[in-house]
C-alpha positions as CSV (number, residue, x, y, z in Angstrom):
1,X,153.7,117.5,112.9
2,X,151.7,115.5,110.5
3,X,151.0,116.7,106.8
4,X,148.0,115.7,105.5
5,X,146.3,116.3,102.4
6,X,143.8,118.4,103.9
7,X,142.4,119.6,107.5
8,X,139.3,117.5,107.3
9,X,140.3,114.9,106.0
10,X,139.8,111.6,106.5
11,X,142.8,108.8,108.8
12,X,145.3,107.6,105.9
13,X,144.4,104.8,102.7
14,X,145.5,101.9,103.7
15,X,146.3,100.0,100.2
16,X,148.8,97.9,98.4
17,X,151.0,100.8,96.4
18,X,151.3,104.2,95.3
19,X,152.9,106.4,92.4
20,X,153.2,109.6,91.9
21,X,154.8,110.6,87.7
22,X,155.1,113.7,86.1
23,X,155.6,113.8,82.4
24,X,157.1,116.3,80.9
25,X,158.2,117.3,77.2
26,X,155.0,116.3,75.9
27,X,155.9,117.6,72.3
28,X,158.6,115.5,72.5
29,X,157.0,111.8,73.6
30,X,156.9,112.7,77.2
31,X,159.7,112.3,80.0
32,X,158.8,111.0,83.1
33,X,160.4,111.6,86.3
34,X,158.9,109.4,89.2
35,X,157.7,111.9,92.1
36,X,156.9,109.0,94.5
37,X,157.0,105.4,94.7
38,X,155.5,103.4,97.9
39,X,154.2,99.5,97.7
40,X,154.9,99.4,93.8
41,X,158.4,99.2,91.8
42,X,159.9,101.2,89.2
43,X,159.5,98.7,86.4
44,X,155.7,98.2,87.1
45,X,155.5,102.3,87.2
46,X,157.2,101.7,83.8
47,X,154.8,99.2,82.1
48,X,151.5,100.7,83.1
49,X,152.9,104.0,81.5
50,X,154.2,102.1,78.6
51,X,150.3,100.3,78.3
52,X,149.0,103.8,78.5
53,X,151.3,106.4,77.6
54,X,149.8,107.4,74.1
55,X,146.4,107.6,76.0
56,X,147.5,109.7,78.3
57,X,149.2,112.2,75.8
58,X,146.6,112.1,73.7
59,X,144.2,113.1,76.5
60,X,146.0,114.5,78.7
61,X,143.5,114.4,81.3
62,X,141.2,111.3,82.7
63,X,140.9,108.1,84.6
64,X,141.4,104.4,84.1
65,X,141.0,100.9,85.9
66,X,143.0,97.9,85.0
67,X,143.4,94.6,86.4
68,X,146.9,92.7,86.4
69,X,148.0,89.8,87.6
70,X,146.1,89.6,91.4
71,X,146.2,93.3,91.5
72,X,143.6,96.5,90.8
73,X,145.4,99.0,88.8
74,X,144.0,102.5,89.6
75,X,145.2,105.4,87.0
76,X,144.2,109.3,87.3
77,X,146.3,111.6,85.0
78,X,145.9,115.9,85.5
79,X,147.3,118.6,83.1
80,X,146.7,121.6,85.2
81,X,150.3,122.5,84.1
82,X,150.0,122.6,80.4
83,X,153.4,121.8,79.7
84,X,153.6,118.4,82.0
85,X,151.0,115.7,83.0
86,X,150.6,114.4,86.9
87,X,150.0,110.6,86.8
88,X,148.9,109.0,90.0
89,X,148.8,105.4,90.4
90,X,147.7,103.3,92.9
91,X,147.3,99.8,93.5
92,X,144.9,97.7,95.2
93,X,143.7,93.6,95.7
94,X,140.9,93.2,93.3
95,X,138.2,93.6,95.7
96,X,138.8,96.9,96.2
97,X,137.2,98.4,93.2
98,X,134.6,99.9,95.3
99,X,137.2,102.2,96.2
100,X,137.6,103.9,93.2
101,X,135.4,107.4,94.1
102,X,137.2,107.8,97.0
103,X,140.9,107.2,94.9
104,X,139.8,109.7,92.7
105,X,138.9,112.3,95.7
106,X,142.3,111.9,97.1
107,X,143.6,112.7,93.5
108,X,142.7,115.9,93.0
109,X,143.9,116.9,96.7
110,X,147.0,115.6,95.7
111,X,147.2,117.0,92.4
112,X,146.9,120.0,94.0
113,X,149.2,119.6,96.9
114,X,152.7,118.5,94.2
115,X,151.8,122.2,92.3
116,X,152.4,123.6,96.3
117,X,155.3,122.2,97.8
118,X,158.0,124.1,98.3
119,X,160.3,121.5,99.0
120,X,160.1,117.5,97.1
121,X,161.1,116.4,100.4
122,X,157.7,118.2,101.8
123,X,155.7,115.9,99.1
124,X,157.5,112.6,100.4
125,X,156.4,113.4,103.7
126,X,152.8,114.1,103.0
127,X,152.4,110.8,101.0
128,X,153.9,108.8,103.9
129,X,151.8,110.1,105.8
130,X,148.7,109.6,103.6
131,X,149.3,106.1,101.7
132,X,150.1,103.1,104.1
133,X,151.3,99.6,102.4
134,X,151.6,96.4,104.6
135,X,154.7,95.4,106.3
136,X,156.5,92.2,106.5
137,X,157.8,90.6,109.9
138,X,159.5,87.9,108.1
139,X,163.1,88.8,108.0
140,X,165.7,88.1,110.5
141,X,168.5,89.7,108.7
142,X,168.8,91.9,105.5
143,X,172.5,92.1,103.5
144,X,173.5,94.2,100.5
145,X,176.5,92.8,99.4
146,X,179.1,93.7,96.4
147,X,179.9,90.6,94.0
148,X,183.7,91.5,95.5
149,X,182.7,91.0,99.1
150,X,182.1,95.3,100.2
151,X,179.4,95.1,102.5
152,X,177.3,98.3,101.6
153,X,174.3,98.2,104.2
154,X,172.7,95.7,107.0
155,X,169.9,95.1,109.6
156,X,169.5,92.6,112.1
157,X,166.4,91.5,114.2
158,X,167.2,91.9,117.8
159,X,166.3,88.2,118.0
160,X,169.8,87.6,116.1
161,X,171.6,90.5,117.8
162,X,174.2,88.0,117.7
163,X,174.1,87.7,114.2
164,X,175.4,91.5,113.9
165,X,179.0,90.7,115.5
166,X,180.0,88.4,112.0
167,X,178.6,90.5,108.8
168,X,181.7,90.8,107.7
169,X,182.1,86.9,107.6
170,X,178.6,86.6,106.1
171,X,179.4,88.8,103.4
172,X,182.6,86.7,102.3
173,X,180.5,83.6,102.9
174,X,177.9,84.9,100.2
175,X,180.2,86.6,97.9
176,X,181.9,83.3,97.4
177,X,178.7,81.1,97.1
178,X,177.2,83.4,94.0
179,X,180.8,83.6,92.3
180,X,180.1,79.5,92.4
181,X,176.5,80.1,91.6
182,X,177.5,82.7,88.7
183,X,179.9,79.9,87.2
184,X,176.9,77.3,87.3
185,X,174.4,79.7,86.1
186,X,176.0,81.5,83.4
187,X,177.2,85.2,83.6
188,X,174.3,88.0,83.2
189,X,173.0,91.0,84.9
190,X,170.9,89.3,87.4
191,X,171.2,85.9,88.7
192,X,168.2,84.8,90.9
193,X,169.2,81.7,93.5
194,X,165.9,81.1,95.3
195,X,166.8,79.9,98.5
196,X,169.4,77.7,100.5
197,X,167.7,76.4,103.0
198,X,169.7,76.5,106.5
199,X,167.3,73.9,108.7
200,X,164.6,76.6,110.4
201,X,166.3,79.1,108.2
202,X,166.1,80.1,104.8
203,X,168.9,82.7,102.9
204,X,167.0,84.2,99.5
205,X,169.9,85.6,97.5
206,X,169.5,87.9,94.3
207,X,172.2,89.6,92.3
208,X,171.2,92.5,90.1
209,X,174.2,94.2,88.2
210,X,177.4,93.0,90.7
211,X,175.5,93.5,94.0
212,X,173.7,90.9,96.2
213,X,170.5,91.3,98.3
214,X,170.7,88.5,100.8
215,X,167.5,88.0,102.7
216,X,167.9,85.6,106.0
217,X,163.8,84.3,107.1
218,X,162.3,81.8,109.6
219,X,159.6,80.8,107.3
220,X,160.0,77.4,105.0
221,X,157.7,79.7,102.0
222,X,157.8,83.3,102.2
223,X,154.6,84.7,101.0
224,X,154.1,86.9,97.6
225,X,154.3,90.1,99.3
226,X,157.6,89.3,100.8
227,X,158.6,88.4,97.2
228,X,157.0,91.9,95.8
229,X,159.0,93.5,98.2
230,X,161.9,91.8,97.4
231,X,162.3,93.1,93.9
232,X,161.4,96.2,95.3
233,X,164.0,96.9,97.3
234,X,166.9,95.4,95.2
235,X,165.2,97.9,92.6
236,X,165.0,101.3,94.7
237,X,169.2,100.2,96.2
238,X,170.0,100.3,92.6
239,X,168.2,103.5,91.6
240,X,169.6,105.5,94.6
241,X,172.9,104.5,94.6
242,X,173.7,103.2,90.7
243,X,176.7,106.3,90.9
244,X,177.7,104.6,94.1
245,X,178.5,101.0,93.3
246,X,180.7,100.7,90.8
247,X,183.2,98.3,91.4
248,X,186.2,99.8,90.1
249,X,185.0,103.4,92.0
250,X,184.5,101.8,95.3
251,X,186.5,103.3,98.4
252,X,184.8,101.5,101.2
253,X,182.8,104.5,102.1
254,X,179.2,102.8,103.2
255,X,178.0,106.3,105.5
256,X,176.2,107.3,102.2
257,X,174.2,104.4,102.1
258,X,172.9,104.4,106.1
259,X,169.8,106.2,104.9
260,X,168.6,102.9,103.2
261,X,167.2,102.0,106.5
262,X,164.3,104.4,106.4
263,X,163.1,102.3,102.8
264,X,163.5,98.6,104.1
265,X,162.0,99.9,107.1
266,X,159.0,101.0,104.9
267,X,158.4,97.1,103.4
268,X,160.0,95.3,106.7
269,X,159.6,95.2,110.4
270,X,162.9,93.6,111.4
């Protein structure tokens, strides 16, 4: 059964992103915990909090609207529990500024829900059901590979089902390519090769912390939404599996990465 914010709620809200954050240890400059994110990256969440943290810790409850790049950022924060502050961030188009009142009503209900959820998964389900972000149809295939050549995760479109038979060879090819790329661009925690042209298809490669994220697309140019989602997916993977991708400890068990498909499916229809 679908869990909603209340029984008389309107249909799910369509927006570009939403984040729920809990700030505790209020007397020690605050400790932040991201409870939920969808369509908004960890780095952007921390940037928004950094810009507003002093105000949040001082006022403890309030609202704000700001413009960041091409987005309108709505932020509501509540101090229902004296020992912590709940911050809710919405990301939408600049033209959506007239939605402010409706977002605030949702925020008040969501703040109540956070304290009534018995399980963390309940909160995740409520947010996923009530906030809808646009999905991209650009990807033909997606691979997550270590720089040592270990294939952590892959998903291939039905249109390219034959590609799945060659995943191991492709991962080796990409790893060899990135070793060459690192030599060309210099060592560092992050190396990005914007794209490689393969005729009618493009491969976009991103390397972060010894992990290669490879996106196969048909379009000659990907959209801003695609670029945003590629960044979010790579950051979420590293955050979720940071304890399992140490090359010195990896033993070939990839079952722990299977659930990452749910996150990929949130952003891309493959």
